[in-house]
C-alpha positions in Angstrom: -61.7 -49.3 -30.1 -60.0 -47.9 -27.5 -57.1 -45.7 -28.6 -55.0 -44.3 -26.1 -51.8 -42.3 -26.6 -49.4 -42.7 -23.8 -46.0 -40.9 -23.0 -43.2 -42.2 -21.1 -40.9 -39.6 -19.0 -38.5 -41.0 -21.5 -40.5 -39.9 -24.8 -41.1 -36.4 -23.1 -37.1 -35.9 -22.6 -36.5 -37.0 -25.7 -39.1 -34.4 -27.2 -37.2 -31.6 -25.2 -34.1 -32.2 -26.5 -35.1 -32.3 -30.3 -36.8 -29.1 -29.5 -33.5 -27.9 -27.7 -31.6 -29.0 -31.0 -33.9 -27.5 -33.4 -33.5 -24.1 -31.5 -29.8 -24.0 -31.3 -29.6 -25.3 -34.9 -32.1 -22.3 -35.9 -29.8 -20.0 -33.5 -26.5 -21.3 -35.4 -28.1 -20.6 -38.8 -28.8 -16.9 -37.8 -25.4 -16.6 -36.5 -23.7 -18.0 -39.5 -25.9 -15.8 -41.8 -24.6 -12.7 -39.8 -21.1 -13.8 -40.3 -21.5 -13.8 -43.9 -23.1 -10.6 -44.4 -20.1 -9.3 -42.2 -17.6 -11.1 -44.3 -19.0 -10.0 -47.3 -19.1 -6.1 -46.2 -15.4 -6.4 -45.0 -14.5 -7.6 -48.4 -16.4 -4.9 -50.3 -14.6 -2.3 -47.9 -11.1 -3.9 -48.7 -11.7 -4.0 -52.4 -13.2 -0.3 -52.4 -10.1 0.5 -50.8 -7.7 -1.6 -52.3 -5.8 1.4 -53.6 -5.4 3.2 -50.4 -4.2 -0.1 -48.7 -1.8 -0.8 -51.3 -0.3 2.9 -51.2 0.0 2.3 -47.3 1.7 -0.9 -47.4 4.2 0.6 -50.2 5.2 3.6 -48.0 5.5 1.3 -44.8 9.2 0.6 -45.6 10.0 4.4 -45.5 8.2 5.2 -42.6 9.9 2.3 -40.8 13.1 3.7 -41.7 12.3 7.1 -40.6 11.2 5.9 -37.1 14.5 3.8 -37.0 16.7 7.1 -38.2 14.7 9.2 -35.4 15.2 6.6 -32.8 19.2 6.5 -33.7 19.4 10.1 -33.5 17.4 10.3 -30.1 19.7 7.7 -28.8 22.9 9.7 -29.7 21.4 12.9 -28.1 20.3 11.2 -24.7 24.0 9.8 -24.9 25.4 13.3 -25.4 23.1 14.8 -22.8 23.8 11.9 -20.1 27.5 13.5 -19.9 26.4 17.0 -19.0 24.1 15.7 -16.3 26.7 13.7 -14.7 29.1 16.9 -14.8 26.2 18.9 -13.6 25.8 16.2 -10.8 29.3 16.4 -10.0 29.4 20.2 -10.1 26.4 20.4 -7.7 28.0 17.6 -5.2 31.0 19.9 -5.4 29.2 23.2 -4.4 27.4 21.4 -2.0 30.4 20.2 -0.3 32.4 23.9 -0.1 29.3 25.3 1.1 29.4 22.8 4.0 33.1 23.7 4.5 32.3 27.3 4.9 29.1 26.9 6.8 31.1 28.4 9.9 32.3 31.7 7.9 28.7 32.2 6.8 27.4 31.6 10.4 30.0 34.6 11.1 29.1 37.0 8.6 25.4 36.6 9.6 26.3 37.2 13.3 28.3 40.2 12.1 25.6 41.7 10.3 23.1 40.8 12.9 25.7 42.7 15.3 25.8 45.8 13.3 22.1 46.1 13.2 21.8 45.5 16.9 24.3 48.3 17.4 22.2 50.7 15.0 19.1 50.0 16.9 20.8 50.6 20.1 22.4 53.8 18.9 19.4 55.1 17.3 17.6 54.5 21.0 20.4 55.9 22.7 20.8 58.9 20.7 16.8 59.4 20.2 16.5 63.5 20.7 12.6 63.0 20.1 11.0 63.8 23.7 7.6 62.6 22.5 8.5 59.2 22.3 6.5 57.4 24.8 8.0 54.9 27.8 6.3 52.2 25.8 8.1 52.7 22.5 11.5 52.7 24.3 10.8 49.5 25.9 10.1 47.9 22.6 13.2 49.0 21.2 15.1 47.5 24.0 13.2 44.5 23.8 14.2 44.1 20.3 17.7 44.7 20.9 17.9 42.4 23.9 16.1 39.4 21.5 18.8 40.4 18.6 21.5 40.0 21.3 20.5 36.5 22.1 19.8 35.6 18.8 23.5 36.3 18.3 24.5 34.6 21.3 22.7 31.3 20.3 24.1 31.3 16.8 27.8 31.5 18.1 
C-alpha cells in the first residue's frame, strides 16, 4: 500500500488564499468588536450628559440671536467709522498738497535761519577778545562758517 499525498501548485495557492481570507475575517471581527465598544461608550456618554446637551440645544437660538445682534452693531459702527477714515484721508491729502505748495517758503525760512546762525558764528569769531585761542580754533570756526555758507547757497 503505497499512500502518497500530492499537492499541486493550484492546491497550495488555494490553501494560501483560504488562510488569507481567515486572517482577514479575524481582523474584521476584531475591528467590529472595537467599533461596537466605541459606539457603546459614546451612547453611554451621551446618555450621561443628556441634560447638558438638551440645555445647550435650548440655548443655541439665544446665542445665535446675540451673535447676529453683535454682527449688525459692528457692521453699523464700521460703516460710521469708514466715513471718518475717508475724511481723514481727504484732509491728509489736502495738508500734503498745501505743504508741497509752500515748500519754497519753508526752504526760504530754513535758509534765513541758517544765515542768521552763520552771521552769529561770524560775529562771535570776529569779536572774540580772547587772545588765548589758538590759530587752529579760529581755522575750525572759519571752516564751519564757510560750510554753512555753501549749504545755504546750495539750498537756494
